[in-house]
C-alpha positions, 0 to 999 in steps of 0.5 A, spaced: 223 829 338 228 826 340 230 821 346 236 820 350 238 813 353 244 814 358 249 808 361 256 806 364 254 810 371 256 807 377 261 805 384 269 808 382 275 808 387 279 815 386 283 815 380 279 810 376 275 811 370 269 811 367 266 810 360 259 814 360 254 812 353 248 816 351 245 814 345 240 819 341 233 817 338 228 820 334 229 826 328 236 828 330 240 833 326 248 834 324 247 841 327 246 839 334 250 839 339 251 835 345 252 836 352 253 832 359 252 835 366 252 833 373 249 835 379 251 834 385 248 834 392 246 841 395 249 845 387 246 847 381 247 843 374 253 844 370 256 843 364 261 839 364 263 838 356 260 838 350 261 837 342 258 840 335 256 834 332 257 838 325 265 839 327 266 836 333 269 842 337 268 841 344 268 845 351 270 843 358 269 845 364 276 848 368 274 842 373 275 837 368 281 839 363 285 833 362 281 828 365 274 828 362 273 826 353 268 827 350 267 824 343 262 822 338 260 817 334 256 818 327 255 811 325 251 809 332 248 817 333 251 816 340 256 821 344 261 818 349 264 822 356 271 818 357 272 819 365 279 819 367 283 820 373 276 821 377 276 825 384 271 825 389 268 832 387 266 829 381 261 825 384 254 827 382 248 825 376 250 826 370 246 827 365 246 827 357 242 834 354 241 836 346 242 843 343 237 843 337 239 850 336 247 849 335 247 852 328 244 858 330 250 860 336 255 864 335 259 858 341 257 852 343 251 853 349 253 852 356 247 853 360 242 849 362 236 852 359 239 852 352 238 845 351 232 841 349 232 834 350 235 830 357 237 824 358 234 820 365 241 822 368 246 816 371 250 816 378 256 816 378 260 815 386 266 816 386 270 813 393 276 816 396 
């Protein structure tokens, strides 16, 4: 059982920055993967970034490479998404998710079906 609590969403002007936080509680393990997904109106939920807890290897969607950074804190059992140079196209509900089966994968999971626990979502709105 894993609980994920997100924070940090809000309204920001284009070119601005936001930092999303996801705190995990319950029974968690060092071989989990953590991901940030987003879903905009009329679009499917997509993976933005992911990090493997064990070695901090990361994945980024092409649309956010160079602008977003995912990181983790072992002490706080938390994952963060630093979002810089935000664009109106980044407007979406952002979700934190955990994949408990990462240890059995060759590469980090990139689809929603592979993630087992989800946060409640936080709205990010970027004005033009």
